C-alpha positions in Angstrom: 4.8 -6.7 5.1 6.4 -4.2 2.7 4.1 -1.8 1.0 5.8 -0.7 -2.3 3.9 1.7 -4.6 3.0 0.9 -8.1 5.1 2.9 -10.4 7.4 4.0 -7.7 3.6 0.9 -2.0 2.6 -2.6 -2.1 3.0 -6.1 -1.3 5.6 -8.5 0.1 6.5 -9.5 3.6 9.8 -8.6 5.2 11.2 -6.7 8.2 13.2 -4.2 6.0 12.8 -2.4 2.8 14.8 -0.2 0.4 16.7 2.9 1.4 13.7 5.1 0.7 11.5 3.1 3.1 9.8 4.0 6.3 9.0 1.5 9.1 5.4 2.2 10.4 5.1 2.3 14.2 1.9 1.5 16.0 0.8 5.1 16.5 1.3 6.1 12.9 -0.5 2.9 11.7 -3.5 3.8 13.8 -3.5 7.2 12.2 -3.3 5.8 8.7 -5.8 3.0 9.1 -8.8 5.0 8.0 -10.4 4.2 4.6 -10.4 7.8 3.3 -6.8 8.5 4.4 -5.6 5.4 2.6 -7.5 6.3 -0.6 -5.9 9.7 -0.4 -2.5 8.2 0.0 -3.2 5.8 -2.9 -4.0 8.8 -5.2 -0.9 10.7 -4.2 1.1 7.5 -4.9 -0.5 6.8 -8.3 -1.0 10.2 -9.7 1.6 12.4 -8.0 1.1 15.7 -6.1 -2.4 17.2 -5.8 -4.4 19.8 -4.0 -7.3 19.1 -1.6 -9.7 20.3 -4.2 -8.4 17.9 -6.8 -8.5 15.0 -4.4 -12.0 15.9 -3.2 -13.3 15.9 -6.7 -11.9 12.5 -7.4 -13.0 11.0 -4.1 -16.5 12.5 -4.1 -15.8 14.3 -0.8 -16.0 17.9 0.3 -12.7 19.9 0.3 -12.8 20.6 4.0 -13.0 16.9 4.9 -10.1 16.0 2.6 -8.0 19.0 3.9 -8.5 17.7 7.5 -7.3 14.2 6.5 -4.3 15.7 4.5 -3.2 17.6 7.6 -3.5 14.4 9.6 -1.4 12.4 7.1 1.2 15.2 7.1 1.3 15.3 10.9 2.2 11.6 11.0 4.8 12.0 8.2 3.1 10.2 5.3 2.9 13.2 3.1 4.4 16.7 2.8 3.7 20.0 1.2 5.4 20.5 -2.2 7.1 23.8 -1.6 7.3 26.5 -4.3 4.0 25.3 -5.8 0.6 26.7 -5.2 -0.6 29.4 -2.8 -1.7 29.6 0.8 -5.2 28.9 -0.4 -4.1 26.1 -2.7 -1.5 23.9 -1.2 0.0 20.9 -3.1 0.7 17.7 -1.3 2.9 14.8 -2.2 3.7 11.4 -0.7 7.0 11.2 1.2 8.2 7.6 1.4 7.8 5.4 -1.6 7.8 2.3 0.6 6.1 1.5 3.9 7.4 -1.4 5.9 5.0 -3.0 8.4 6.4 -5.5 10.9 3.2 -7.5 11.5 4.6 -9.3 14.5 5.2 -6.0 16.4 1.9 -4.5 15.2 -0.2 -7.4 16.4 0.6 -7.1 20.1 -2.2 -4.9 21.4 -5.8 -5.1 20.2 -6.2 -1.5 19.0 -3.1 -1.7 16.8 -4.0 -5.2 15.6 -7.4 -3.9 14.6 -5.8 -1.0 12.7 -3.5 -3.5 10.9 -6.5 -5.6 9.9 -8.2 -2.5 8.4 -5.0 -1.6 6.6 -4.5 -5.1 5.2 -8.1 -5.3 4.0 -7.7 -2.0 2.1 -4.4 -3.3 0.8 -6.0 -6.5 -0.5 -8.8 -4.6 -2.2 -6.3 -2.2 -3.8 -4.2 -5.1 -5.3 -7.3 -6.7 -6.6 -8.4 -3.5 -8.3 -5.0 -3.0 -9.9 -5.0 -6.6 -11.3 -8.5 -6.2 -12.6 -7.6 -3.0 -14.3 -4.5 -4.5 -15.9 -6.5 -7.5 -17.2 -9.2 -5.2 -18.7 -6.8 -3.7 -21.3 -6.3 -5.8 -24.5 -2.6 -6.6 -25.1 -0.9 -6.2 -28.5 2.4 -6.9 -30.0 5.2 -8.2 -27.8 3.1 -7.5 -24.7 0.9 -10.6 -25.5 2.1 -13.4 -23.3 4.6 -11.3 -21.5 2.7 -11.5 -18.1 2.3 -14.4 -15.8 -0.3 -15.5 -13.2 0.2 -18.4 -10.9 -1.5 -19.8 -7.7 -0.2 -22.5 -5.4 -2.8 -23.3 -2.7 -1.7 -26.7 -1.4 2.0 -26.2 -0.5 3.1 -27.2 3.1 5.8 -25.0 4.6 6.9 -24.1 8.1 6.8 -20.5 9.3 10.5 -20.1 8.7 10.3 -21.6 5.3 7.4 -19.3 4.3 9.3 -16.2 5.6 12.5 -17.3 3.6 10.4 -17.7 0.5 8.9 -14.2 0.8 12.3 -12.7 1.4 13.9 -14.4 -1.6 11.0 -13.4 -4.0 11.2 -9.8 -2.8 14.9 -9.7 -3.4 14.3 -11.0 -7.0 11.7 -8.3 -7.6 14.0 -5.5 -6.3 16.8 -6.8 -8.5 14.8 -6.5 -11.6 13.0 -3.2 -10.9 14.9 -0.3 -12.4 15.9 2.7 -10.4 13.0 5.2 -10.5 15.6 8.0 -11.3 17.1 6.1 -14.3 16.1 7.0 -17.9 13.1 5.0 -19.1 14.1 2.7 -22.0 12.3 2.9 -25.3 9.3 0.7 -25.4 8.9 0.5 -21.6 5.4 0.8 -20.2 4.0 0.6 -16.6 3.7 -2.9 -15.4 2.0 -4.5 -12.3 4.1 -6.7 -10.0 2.2 -8.5 -7.2 2.7 -11.5 -5.1 1.3 -12.8 -1.8 3.1 -15.2 0.5 0.5 -16.0 3.2 -0.2 -18.8 5.6 -3.5 -20.6 4.8 -4.5 -21.5 8.3 -8.0 -23.0 9.1 -10.6 -20.4 10.1 -11.4 -20.3 13.8 -14.8 -21.5 14.8 -17.0 -21.3 17.9 -17.6 -18.5 20.4 -13.9 -17.5 20.6 -13.7 -16.7 16.9 -12.7 -13.0 16.5 -15.2 -10.5 15.1 -14.5 -8.6 11.9 -12.6 -5.4 12.5 -14.2 -2.1 12.0 -12.6 1.1 10.6 -11.4 3.6 13.2 -13.4 6.9 13.4 -12.1 10.1 12.0 -10.9 11.2 15.5 -8.9 8.0 16.2 -5.1 8.1 16.2 
């Protein structure tokens, strides 16, 4: 699962990412898999650097709580202080890696990390839905009308290796078409949303052995 930020993390599956990617290990995933930390990281991805006070105002949280989570994210390397900006009392934070790579096979070995992965994936799914809903809520004009595309195939039969190969090929196509973020923006270019999911549609387990829904780790969990 490769988490690639919007205008810059999120979506496809694959063991590797671009050169500016970071592979998430079990310990750092358990630290990230907290609803408020993931919302903070989302805001820093979408809107750029911010202070704890600005983030707190947007999230409806107190500044002290947000500051604690910011330090936790920094400790695990997800964000960093933007040097030369702000003061000791007003520190600016920015996201470090544009892409997070999650090897779901390795992160599903032990129950605690597997639970953290489930929390992360649920947040990820909700985030992609919100992005799509926001994109569809804005009326299109001019050449933008008909420029997008939405498709759904729910009855395809593939083997695990075929599904993995499909995801890798689609991801390669997306990367080939996405411009370098440092390149000049062409005239007429606007932010666009690119999403796809390549997931097995296995039958849901039934009976007493069916797993219970994961719960979010507490603030103290790492």
